[in-house]
C-alpha positions as CSV (number, residue, x, y, z in Angstrom):
1,X,0.0,0.0,0.0
2,X,2.8,2.5,0.9
3,X,4.7,1.8,-2.3
4,X,1.6,2.4,-4.4
5,X,0.9,5.9,-2.8
6,X,4.5,7.1,-3.4
7,X,4.4,6.3,-7.1
8,X,1.0,8.1,-7.5
9,X,2.4,11.4,-6.0
10,X,5.4,11.6,-8.3
11,X,3.6,12.9,-11.4
12,X,1.9,15.7,-9.4
13,X,5.2,17.0,-8.2
14,X,6.6,17.0,-11.7
15,X,3.7,19.0,-13.0
16,X,3.9,21.5,-10.2
17,X,7.7,22.0,-10.9
18,X,7.0,22.5,-14.6
19,X,4.4,25.1,-14.0
20,X,6.6,26.9,-11.5
21,X,9.4,27.0,-14.1
22,X,7.1,28.2,-16.8
23,X,5.6,31.0,-14.7
24,X,9.0,32.6,-13.7
25,X,9.8,34.4,-16.9
26,X,6.2,35.6,-17.4
27,X,6.2,37.3,-14.0
28,X,9.5,38.9,-14.8
29,X,8.1,40.4,-18.0
30,X,5.0,41.9,-16.2
31,X,7.3,44.2,-14.2
32,X,9.1,45.6,-17.2
33,X,8.8,49.2,-18.6
34,X,5.5,50.0,-20.3
35,X,5.4,50.1,-24.1
36,X,5.3,53.6,-25.7
37,X,1.9,54.5,-27.2
38,X,2.0,55.8,-30.8
39,X,0.5,59.3,-31.1
40,X,0.3,62.0,-33.7
41,X,1.6,65.4,-32.6
42,X,1.5,68.9,-34.1
43,X,3.4,72.0,-33.0
44,X,1.4,74.9,-31.6
45,X,1.4,77.8,-34.1
46,X,1.4,81.5,-33.6
47,X,-0.4,83.8,-36.0
48,X,-2.4,87.0,-36.0
49,X,-6.2,86.8,-35.8
50,X,-9.1,89.1,-35.3
51,X,-11.3,88.6,-32.3
52,X,-14.5,86.9,-33.5
53,X,-17.8,86.3,-31.9
54,X,-20.8,84.3,-33.2
55,X,-24.4,85.3,-32.8
56,X,-27.8,84.0,-33.8
57,X,-30.3,86.1,-35.6
58,X,-33.2,86.3,-38.1
59,X,-33.3,87.6,-41.6
60,X,-35.7,90.4,-42.5
61,X,-36.5,92.1,-45.7
62,X,-35.0,95.5,-46.4
63,X,-38.4,96.6,-47.8
64,X,-41.7,95.0,-47.0
65,X,-45.1,96.3,-48.2
66,X,-48.7,95.4,-47.3
67,X,-50.4,96.1,-50.6
68,X,-53.7,98.0,-50.0
69,X,-56.1,99.7,-52.4
70,X,-56.4,103.5,-52.1
71,X,-60.0,103.4,-53.1
72,X,-63.0,101.2,-52.4
73,X,-64.6,98.9,-55.0
74,X,-65.0,95.5,-56.4
75,X,-61.9,93.4,-57.5
76,X,-62.3,93.0,-61.3
77,X,-59.1,91.0,-62.0
78,X,-55.9,89.6,-60.4
79,X,-52.9,90.0,-62.7
80,X,-50.0,88.2,-61.0
81,X,-48.9,84.6,-60.3
82,X,-48.7,84.0,-56.6
83,X,-45.1,83.7,-55.2
84,X,-43.6,85.2,-58.4
85,X,-41.0,88.0,-58.7
86,X,-42.5,91.3,-59.8
87,X,-41.1,94.6,-60.9
88,X,-42.0,98.0,-59.6
89,X,-45.0,99.3,-61.5
90,X,-46.3,95.8,-62.5
91,X,-50.1,95.5,-62.5
92,X,-51.4,93.4,-59.5
93,X,-55.1,94.0,-59.2
94,X,-57.8,95.9,-61.1
95,X,-60.7,97.4,-59.3
96,X,-64.0,97.9,-61.3
97,X,-63.2,101.4,-62.9
98,X,-66.7,102.2,-64.2
99,X,-67.9,104.2,-61.2
100,X,-64.7,106.3,-61.3
101,X,-65.0,106.8,-65.1
102,X,-68.4,108.3,-64.5
103,X,-67.0,110.5,-61.8
104,X,-64.4,111.8,-64.2
105,X,-67.0,112.6,-66.8
106,X,-69.1,114.5,-64.1
107,X,-66.1,116.5,-63.0
108,X,-65.2,117.3,-66.6
109,X,-68.8,118.7,-67.1
110,X,-68.6,120.8,-64.0
111,X,-65.3,122.2,-65.2
112,X,-66.8,123.1,-68.5
113,X,-69.8,124.8,-66.8
114,X,-67.5,126.8,-64.5
115,X,-65.4,127.9,-67.5
116,X,-68.6,129.1,-69.4
117,X,-69.8,131.0,-66.3
118,X,-66.4,132.6,-66.0
119,X,-66.4,133.7,-69.6
120,X,-69.9,135.3,-69.1
121,X,-68.8,137.1,-65.9
122,X,-65.7,138.5,-67.6
123,X,-67.7,139.8,-70.6
124,X,-70.2,141.5,-68.3
125,X,-67.3,143.0,-66.3
126,X,-65.7,144.3,-69.5
127,X,-69.0,146.0,-70.6
128,X,-69.4,147.5,-67.1
129,X,-65.9,148.9,-67.3
130,X,-66.8,150.9,-70.4
131,X,-70.2,152.0,-68.9
132,X,-68.5,153.1,-65.6
133,X,-66.3,155.6,-67.5
134,X,-69.5,157.3,-68.9
135,X,-71.2,156.9,-65.5
136,X,-73.9,154.7,-67.0
137,X,-73.6,152.2,-64.1
138,X,-73.0,152.8,-60.5
139,X,-69.8,151.9,-58.7
140,X,-71.7,149.4,-56.6
141,X,-72.9,147.5,-59.7
142,X,-69.4,147.5,-61.1
143,X,-68.0,146.1,-57.8
144,X,-70.6,143.3,-57.8
145,X,-69.6,142.3,-61.4
146,X,-66.0,142.3,-60.4
147,X,-66.7,140.0,-57.5
148,X,-68.7,137.7,-59.7
149,X,-65.8,137.4,-62.2
150,X,-63.4,136.5,-59.4
151,X,-65.9,133.9,-58.0
152,X,-66.1,132.3,-61.5
153,X,-62.3,132.0,-61.6
154,X,-62.4,130.3,-58.2
155,X,-65.1,128.0,-59.4
156,X,-62.9,126.9,-62.3
157,X,-60.0,126.1,-59.9
158,X,-62.4,124.1,-57.7
159,X,-63.7,122.2,-60.7
160,X,-60.1,121.5,-61.9
161,X,-59.2,120.2,-58.5
162,X,-62.3,117.9,-58.5
163,X,-61.4,116.6,-61.9
164,X,-57.8,115.8,-60.8
165,X,-59.2,113.9,-57.8
166,X,-61.6,112.0,-60.0
167,X,-58.8,111.1,-62.5
168,X,-56.5,110.1,-59.6
169,X,-59.2,107.8,-58.2
170,X,-59.6,106.3,-61.7
171,X,-55.9,105.7,-61.8
172,X,-56.0,104.0,-58.4
173,X,-58.3,101.3,-59.8
174,X,-55.1,99.8,-61.2
175,X,-53.2,98.5,-58.2
176,X,-49.6,98.3,-59.1
177,X,-46.4,97.0,-57.3
178,X,-44.8,99.8,-55.3
179,X,-41.4,98.0,-55.2
180,X,-39.7,95.2,-56.9
181,X,-39.6,91.9,-55.1
182,X,-41.4,88.6,-54.4
183,X,-45.1,88.7,-54.0
184,X,-47.2,86.6,-51.7
185,X,-50.6,85.0,-52.3
186,X,-53.7,87.0,-53.2
187,X,-55.7,87.5,-50.0
188,X,-58.6,88.9,-52.0
189,X,-59.8,87.3,-55.2
190,X,-62.0,88.5,-58.1
191,X,-65.5,89.7,-57.2
192,X,-64.8,90.7,-53.6
193,X,-65.6,94.2,-52.3
194,X,-62.6,96.0,-50.8
195,X,-61.8,99.4,-49.2
196,X,-58.6,101.3,-48.3
197,X,-58.0,99.2,-45.2
198,X,-58.0,95.8,-47.0
199,X,-54.7,94.0,-47.4
200,X,-54.7,92.5,-50.9
201,X,-51.3,90.9,-50.6
202,X,-47.7,91.4,-49.3
203,X,-44.5,92.2,-51.2
204,X,-40.9,91.9,-50.0
205,X,-37.8,93.2,-51.7
206,X,-35.2,90.6,-52.8
207,X,-32.1,92.6,-53.8
208,X,-30.8,92.8,-50.2
209,X,-31.6,91.3,-46.9
210,X,-31.1,92.3,-43.2
211,X,-29.7,90.1,-40.5
212,X,-30.7,91.4,-37.0
213,X,-28.8,90.1,-34.0
214,X,-28.2,91.1,-30.3
215,X,-24.6,91.6,-29.0
216,X,-23.6,91.8,-25.3
217,X,-22.5,94.9,-23.5
218,X,-18.9,93.6,-23.5
219,X,-19.0,93.2,-27.2
220,X,-20.4,96.6,-27.7
221,X,-17.8,98.3,-25.5
222,X,-15.0,96.5,-27.4
223,X,-16.3,97.4,-30.9
224,X,-17.8,100.8,-30.3
225,X,-14.6,102.6,-31.4
226,X,-14.5,100.8,-34.7
227,X,-16.3,102.2,-37.7
228,X,-18.8,100.0,-39.6
229,X,-16.3,99.6,-42.5
230,X,-13.7,98.2,-40.1
231,X,-16.0,95.5,-38.7
232,X,-16.1,92.2,-40.7
233,X,-19.4,90.3,-40.6
234,X,-20.2,87.0,-42.2
235,X,-23.3,84.9,-42.2
236,X,-24.3,81.3,-42.6
237,X,-27.7,79.6,-42.9
238,X,-28.8,76.6,-40.8
239,X,-27.9,74.1,-43.6
240,X,-24.5,75.7,-44.4
241,X,-21.0,75.0,-43.1
242,X,-19.1,78.0,-41.7
243,X,-20.0,81.5,-42.8
244,X,-19.8,81.7,-46.6
245,X,-21.7,85.0,-47.0
246,X,-20.0,88.4,-46.5
247,X,-21.9,91.5,-45.5
248,X,-21.4,94.7,-43.6
249,X,-22.8,96.4,-40.5
250,X,-25.1,99.3,-41.4
251,X,-26.9,99.9,-38.1
252,X,-26.2,99.8,-34.3
253,X,-29.0,100.8,-32.0
254,X,-28.8,103.9,-29.9
255,X,-29.3,102.2,-26.5
256,X,-29.0,98.8,-24.8
257,X,-31.9,96.8,-23.7
258,X,-32.0,97.3,-19.8
259,X,-33.7,93.9,-19.4
260,X,-31.2,91.8,-21.3
261,X,-28.1,94.1,-21.3
262,X,-27.8,93.5,-25.1
263,X,-27.8,95.9,-28.0
264,X,-29.4,95.3,-31.4
265,X,-27.1,95.3,-34.5
266,X,-28.0,94.9,-38.1
267,X,-26.0,93.5,-41.0
268,X,-26.9,93.8,-44.7
269,X,-26.2,91.1,-47.3
270,X,-26.6,91.1,-51.1
271,X,-29.4,88.8,-52.2
272,X,-29.1,89.0,-56.0
273,X,-29.5,85.2,-56.4
274,X,-32.6,85.1,-54.1
275,X,-30.8,82.8,-51.7
276,X,-32.2,84.3,-48.6
277,X,-35.8,84.4,-47.4
278,X,-37.0,86.8,-44.7
279,X,-37.6,84.9,-41.4
280,X,-34.8,82.4,-41.8
281,X,-32.6,81.6,-38.9
282,X,-29.0,82.9,-39.4
283,X,-25.6,82.4,-37.8
284,X,-23.6,85.6,-37.7
285,X,-19.9,85.9,-37.2
286,X,-18.6,89.4,-36.3
287,X,-14.8,90.1,-36.4
288,X,-13.1,93.0,-34.6
289,X,-11.3,95.9,-36.2
290,X,-7.8,95.1,-35.0
291,X,-5.6,92.0,-35.1
292,X,-3.7,90.3,-32.2
293,X,-1.1,87.5,-32.2
294,X,-2.2,84.3,-30.5
295,X,-1.2,80.7,-30.0
296,X,-3.4,78.1,-31.7
297,X,-3.7,74.4,-31.8
298,X,-6.2,72.0,-33.5
299,X,-9.5,72.0,-31.5
300,X,-9.6,68.2,-31.4
301,X,-6.4,68.2,-29.2
302,X,-8.3,69.7,-26.3
303,X,-9.6,67.4,-23.6
304,X,-12.1,68.1,-20.7
305,X,-11.3,67.4,-17.1
306,X,-14.5,68.3,-15.2
307,X,-14.7,72.1,-15.7
308,X,-11.2,72.4,-17.0
309,X,-9.7,72.2,-20.5
310,X,-6.3,70.6,-21.0
311,X,-3.9,69.4,-23.7
312,X,-1.2,66.7,-23.5
313,X,2.2,68.0,-24.6
314,X,5.3,65.9,-25.4
315,X,8.7,66.9,-24.0
316,X,12.2,66.2,-25.4
317,X,12.2,62.8,-23.7
318,X,9.0,61.7,-25.4
319,X,6.9,61.8,-22.2
320,X,3.3,63.1,-22.2
321,X,2.6,65.9,-19.8
322,X,-0.7,67.4,-18.6
323,X,-1.2,71.1,-19.4
324,X,-4.2,73.1,-18.3
325,X,-5.2,75.7,-20.8
326,X,-7.7,78.6,-21.2
327,X,-9.3,78.3,-24.7
328,X,-10.5,81.2,-26.8
329,X,-12.4,81.5,-30.1
330,X,-12.4,78.8,-32.8
331,X,-11.1,79.7,-36.3
332,X,-11.5,77.1,-39.0
333,X,-10.9,74.1,-36.7
334,X,-8.0,75.9,-34.8
335,X,-8.6,76.8,-31.2
336,X,-7.0,80.0,-29.7
337,X,-5.2,79.2,-26.5
338,X,-5.3,82.3,-24.3
339,X,-2.9,80.8,-21.7
340,X,-1.1,77.6,-20.8
341,X,0.6,76.8,-24.1
342,X,3.7,78.2,-25.9
343,X,4.4,78.4,-29.6
344,X,6.3,75.4,-31.0
345,X,5.3,73.0,-28.2
346,X,4.3,69.6,-29.4
347,X,0.7,68.8,-28.7
348,X,-0.9,65.4,-29.0
349,X,-3.6,65.6,-31.7
350,X,-4.2,62.0,-32.7
351,X,-4.3,59.1,-30.2
352,X,-5.2,61.2,-27.2
353,X,-7.1,58.3,-25.7
354,X,-4.0,56.1,-25.7
355,X,-1.7,58.6,-23.8
356,X,-1.6,59.4,-20.1
357,X,0.3,62.1,-18.3
358,X,3.8,60.8,-17.3
359,X,3.7,57.9,-19.8
360,X,6.2,57.5,-22.6
361,X,4.8,58.0,-26.1
362,X,6.1,57.4,-29.7
363,X,5.3,60.7,-31.3
364,X,4.8,61.1,-35.1
365,X,4.9,64.7,-36.4
366,X,1.9,65.4,-38.6
367,X,2.1,67.5,-41.8
368,X,0.4,70.8,-41.3
369,X,-1.3,73.2,-43.8
370,X,-0.8,77.0,-43.9
371,X,-3.2,77.5,-40.9
372,X,-1.5,74.9,-38.7
373,X,-4.2,72.2,-39.2
374,X,-2.9,68.6,-39.6
375,X,-3.2,67.4,-43.2
376,X,-5.1,64.1,-43.5
377,X,-2.9,61.2,-44.6
378,X,-3.3,59.7,-48.0
379,X,-5.2,56.3,-47.8
380,X,-2.9,53.3,-47.8
381,X,-2.7,51.2,-50.9
382,X,-5.0,48.1,-50.9
383,X,-3.5,45.0,-49.2
384,X,-3.9,43.0,-52.4
385,X,-1.4,45.4,-54.1
386,X,1.1,45.5,-51.3
387,X,1.4,41.8,-50.5
388,X,3.3,39.6,-53.0
389,X,1.3,37.1,-54.9
390,X,1.1,33.7,-53.3
391,X,3.2,30.8,-54.7
392,X,0.8,28.4,-56.4
393,X,3.5,25.8,-57.0
């Protein structure tokens, strides 16, 4: 029995010795130096920029008209296509002109009657003038005839004024576009009775467009010494990248809103291609009048540590270091660093998640464009082209 137990324990001891021998080198390797993480780095650049701020606003028409008739009557015809572009002076509506044509005819008849009465009064005054010299009429009769002639002249002027009003009302039966622009729908159609308070349609100018936005008190104090020509303003719509449209500031309000502490500004943009529609949401970028030299790094290099912003920099020993920074405005993907970073320092841009402060890294300098942004690498060749063909023999 004893001999049988001693032979059964021998294999277990051999296995334990083998496992212990195999585990020795692995434990020694786990305590070695950590492998350097590959990262892409870019040098912080220094260049002049203008302070820029971004705002949100709404587009409004430079000119907007509620088209109303100047006289009352029945709509006889609608001449425009709804939503179309019209020119100044184009016919929009026709109001039944027949009552006003009759009024013109009546005013013309009254004028002719006044002219006839005036001719008679002047003839009688001329005869009385001759009779007065021979004392055939009294002075009182002569004065009465003189007054009658003057009254006849006044009646002519009144009749002429009434005729002008009648002709003007007849002209108002043709409702024309007061400005050039895009017209809305017809609120009133043929056969409806209208008066001078009825809005027939609306018309907005298209050549230019306003962008209204509110700036803070700090922005106003910084920009108030600059003229409108020195300020640079750009605008982008909700579906556009960046700010592709350039305009100019043409209005700054004369006081700040005491409730919000903001002041209203207005920029004007050309709209020759009818790209902008009043009421659209707009993003406005306003640049200051003077330039300043700043340090910049790609925006994607910044990390967030609770409420702080930081970058990881690489020193001359290829060790990553934590650097708290104070970021500024963003320019085409490049973030202004107000403090915490010096020009030329290598900042980890790619592989930030693989690096830790105090860890060694394997930095690879990225090619930069003229703004300091890393240039994307060309795609690698397909694996089928890189690997040699397999030997089929």
